[in-house]
N, C-alpha and C positions, 0 to 999 in steps of 0.2 A: 152840686158841681160834680163836673163829670171825674171819674176814679183813671187817676195817672196807670198809663203800659206798664206791667211788672217788665224790667232792665232782665234782659238777659245775659247771663252768668258768661266773663272773659276769659271765654275755656284757653286762648291763645297765651293770654297773659299767663294764665295757670302753668300751662303747658312748660313754656320759656323758663318760667321759676322752677320748675319739676327736673328740667334738660340742665339747668345751671348749676345747682344741688348735687344732683346727680353727677356733673363733670369735675364739681368741686372734691365731691367724693372718691370719685374712682382715680383723680390724677397722679394721686401716690403710690396705689397701686400697678397703672400702668408703667411709672416711672418704674420702681419698684421689679416689675415684671423687666422692662425691657434690659435692665442692668444684670438681671438675673441671667439673661440670655447672651449678654456681653459678655460676662462673666464665664458665662458658661460653653462657650468655642471652643477654647481650647481645652476643658476636658472632654467634650465629645469626642475632640481630635484624638484624645490618648486614650478613651475608653475605646474606637477604634482599634487603633493598635493595640490597645490589651486584648481586644476579641483577638486580632491572629495571633498573638503571642499565647494566648488559654489556649485556641482550637491546635496550635503544634505542637504545645507541650503535651497535650492531653493526647493526642495521637503517638508522641514520642514515648511515653510511657503504657503505650498499647501494644507497643514492637516486644521484640526478647531481647533477653540483659545484654545479650553481645551489639545489639542492634544501638540500644541505647547509649551505651559504651562509644558508639560511631557518632553518635551525634551529642558528645559531652560538650560541646560549646553552647549549645542550645539550654541555657542557664540563663540569672539574672543579667547577663549583659545585653548588651541594647540589638535586640534581633537581628539587624542589617546585617550585624558582623558573623552569625551564625553560620558555619560550614551548610552550604547548600541554597544559601536564604539570599536572593537579590530585591533592591528593592528602590520607589523611584523616590523625586528629590521629597516626597512630604514624607517618607518614612513607609510609604504602603507598602505590604510587599506584592512582587510582579513575578518571581523568577523563585519556585521549588525546582534545582538541580542536586537530585541524588545518586544519580545512573553509576552502575558497579561499584557499589562499598558493599554491599553484600547484608542491607538492609533485611528483615525476617519479621511478617505481622502482616496484619489486613487493612483494609483501606474506609473499615466502617465506624473508627473512631476518628477519622478523618472528618473534620466539620467544613466542608468545602464552602458554603454559605457564608462563612466569618473568613476568606478569601477573594472576595468581590473584586477585587485588582488583576489576579493572577492571570497575567501573561503566557508563562511557558510553564508547563506540570512535564518533569521526564523523571523519571523513577525506573528507565529500565535494567534490564539485566543488574536485578535481585532475587530476594526470595521469597519476592510479596503474590500471597495464597489468600484465596477466598473472593467473594462475587467485586462486583463495580457498582459501590453505590450511584443508585437514582439519582442521590442528590446531587454528583457530577454537573448537572445540566445549569447549574446553577451559576458557573464560571463563565458568565456574558461572556468576558473580553480575553478567555481563553485562545491562544494565537496556534499555541502549539501542544498534542495531547503525545505523549511516549510512554506507552507502560509496559514494552515489548520486551521477551526473554523472561516472563514473572512464570507464575503459577495460577495464573487469574483462572477460575471457573464460573459458570455461570454464563447468561446470555450475557451480551452487548444491548443496556439499557435501551429503550425507544428517546431518552431523555436526552441522548449523544444530541439529535437532532437538535435541542436548544442551543447548541454549541456553535452558533451561525459565521464567530470572525477567525476558527476552525482552518488554518492552512495546510497543516501538518498533523494527522492521525496513525499511530502504529501503537498495536495490540497484538503484534507478530509473536510468534514461539508461547502459547500460552494454552492451555487448556478450553477452553469458551466453546461453548456450544452452544446450539437454537439457531435461528436465520439471521441474517445481518436485515437489521430494522429497517422497514421503509423511511423513516423518517431522517434516512442518512442524506436520502435527499434535499436536504434544505440545508446542507452545508455546503453550500454556493461557490465559497469563496478556498474550497479543498481545494490541495493542490499535487498531495498525495496521500495515498488513502493504501495501509500497510495491515492485513490481515491476514495473510499467509501465517503456518504453523499453526493450526487449531483445531477444531471439532465442527466447524460450523456447517448448517444442515440445510437442506430445502434449496430453492432457488436464488441466485441473482438476482434481486428486485427491481425492476424496472427503473425505477426512480434514479439507480448509481446514472443514468442516462443523464439527470438534471444537472451533475457536476461538473460543469463545460468549461472549468476552470482546471478543469484535473492534468498533471503532466503525468502520472505515477498510479494506474491500479494494479495492486498484488494480492491476489485471494487464493493463489497458489495453496497444496497440500492441506485438503479439506477434503467434504463432506458432499458439496454442493452438486444439485443435479439441475436436470431439466435443460434448456437450450441456453446459448451466451441469446440475452436480451438484444432485440435487433437497435433499442436506446445506446447501447452504449457505441456503434456504428457513428453518430452524431458528436462524439465524442472530441472533435477535432484535434486540440491540443497534447493529446495522449501521444507519448513518445515509449512510455513502455506499458504492455498487457498484457500479464503474466499470470494465467490459471490453469497454469500446471498440475495433473493430481490430484484429480478430481472427476466425478462422475457425470458431467456434462456431455449432453446428446445432440442428435440435431447436427446440422453442415454449419459450415463458413460459409457465410451468408457472402454472396456479390459487396453486398457495404463494406467492406471490412477496406476494401480499395481507395475509400473515402479519408480513414486516417494518415494522409499522406503525412505527417511529423514521426511517425510511430519508427523507432530504431530497434526495437526486440518485442516481436510477435510469440509468445509461448505458451502454447495450448495444448502438449504431448500430455501423455498418459488418463486420456477420457476416454471416451465414448463415441466422438466423431464419424460422421459418416460422409460418403459422398464424393466428391472430386475439390481438389484443391481448385478454389473460385482465381479465373483466368486475372479479374481486377487484383490480385495478391501483387504480383508480377509489376503495378503501378508502386507502390511502395517503396520510390529510388530512396528513403532514405536508411531501408531498413539494413542494421546489421549482423542482425540471429534472430535466425525464421527455425522454430523448432517443435515442430507437429507429430513428434516421434510415438510409437504407441496409441494408435486410433484402430478406427475402422476405414480410415481413406483410399478410393479408389481412383480410376481412371489415370494419365500417365501424367510426368514432370511434363507441362508445357514448355517449348521452346521461350517461352518468355521472361523464365527465370534468368535469362541473364541480361534482361534489363538492373538484376538488383548489384550494380559494381560495386555499393558499398558492403558487401553480402559478405563474413567474416566466417559465422558458422550456420551452416544448413543439414538438418538432423529430420531427415524421411524417415528415418528405420521403422520395422513392424510396424505395415500398415498393407493394403493391399493394392499397391500403385503395379500397374503392368508397360509396356513399352519400352523403348529403349533410352538412355540417359540421352538427355538431348545432347546436341552437340554447342548448343552457346552458354554450356555450364563450366566447359574448360575457357572461357573469356573472363569468369570471375576471381580475378586474378590476386583478390585479397581474400580468396578463401584460406582458412586455416585448419574447417574442421569439416567433411563430409561424407555423413554418414547417412547411407542409405540401407543397411543390411534388413533381410528379412521382408523382405518383396516378391513381386514375382516381373523384378525387371529381367528383359532379353538386349539382345543385343551383342556386339563386343565391345571392348574399353578401349576408346580410338588410341591413337598415338599423341591427340591433343592433350590428355591428363598431364603430361610433361610439362604444360601451361602455366599449375598451378602451386608456382615453386615456395610458394606460400604452405602450401597445407603443413600439417603438423601429423594428421590424423586422418585416413582415408581408408574407410570400412563398405566395402561392396558384398561384404560374404550373406551367403542362403540368399542368391538370385537363381535366375536361369541366365547370366551372361555363356556367355559361349567366346572360341576365339582366341587369341594366343597373349600372355602376359605384354604388352607394347613395352619398349624396349627404352622409352623416353621415361620410364618410371624413377631412372636412374637418377633424372636431372631435379626430385623430389627429396633435395637432399635437408630439408628439414624435419623428414620426415621420421616420428616417432613410431606411429603404430600404422600396419597395414595389413588388413582383414580381408582376403581374398577367397577363404574359403567353402567349401559347398555351391560351388556354381558348376558348371560345363565347361572349363578352360583345357585349352588341349596346349597339345606342343612344347617347348623347352622353358627351364626356366631362364630368363634371359640375366646375362652373367653382371650387365648395369645393375642389379637387385645389389650389386656388391658394394657399391659407390654411397647406398643409406649408412652411410657411420651414424646417424642418431638414431638406426632404426633399435627401438626397443624390440616392439613383439612384432613377430612377422609370421602370420598361416598360409600356407599353402596346401592344407589336406583335400585335394582333389578329384575328381575323378571324371574324365569326360564319360560323354553319354553311350560314346563307341567301347568303356570298360579302358580306354588306351591311356594310363596312368600318365601325368607331365613327366617329363625327362627333366 
């Protein structure tokens, strides 16, 4: 008799039995786990809030005793009611505003990573010293950072480039050193950048030109050197470009005329050379043009008369030559005309009397000739009149006596033929 073939084991049925048993065993654990997660959700929120509280209290404890007393409300009460703290509806800290209250201490004990919802951080006008922790780069929601008027030292951390939500960034009036990090070019939402009155060195990074939303760039009173990067002239939204008191060199490029939104251009006390580019006179919104204490040469072009909004024109202590352009006398909004210490020649025309808004007229230490025009008596708002060290001649017009607001008048001049003013 033929032998019966062996039956293959039913692996599918066996597999189903195993799955069934596994599911029966697992169900209680899954249910228990889901229930645990559900129960843990409020606790998780509490832990998150507690993390903020712990971070803030730890920082408070690191400050000096007087500072801790200023933060006496930082105790067991709801942290959203603490002085300087603002929260969102979920109770997360969004604002830390402690400006001008006299805090003394460092930022090293402030755990920024425990404040992930922070939108505004203002510690300005205090006595905070030490370095800026690189951990500040974890504040990814931060839109406004102000730690100005303190005693911060060290460098600006490159991690600052992580704060892509920033629209306002102020570290002015501190003791910061080192260069401006190139990573600052990542802050493409930035509208205001204030780093003035520090000891920053190196060149202005080319990447600053990537900040196309910037309206206000102030880097004055530092140790910055090199030329003004050409990329700056592409920042078409700039209204204020303030770079005075540095060691910047090179010329003012023709492209400056592209910054049509500028109202304030201050490049004084640098080592700039070359002539004032004619394109600068296309900046029709300009109210302040401050270029004194450089090595600028050439003449002041007639196009200066196009700047009808100008209130302050300061070109003193340069190497400018030629006469004062006649068009300058059409700038009826001028309050300050400062041209001293150049090599300007020619006379002061009668048209000077048109500038009735002038409070400050300084033309001293030039090569000006001719007499003092009688129309100068029309400048009844004048408080300062410097005409000394020129080659003026003739008599002092009696109309000078009409300048009832005048505080300072210098006329110590001798003409080229050694005939004194009468």
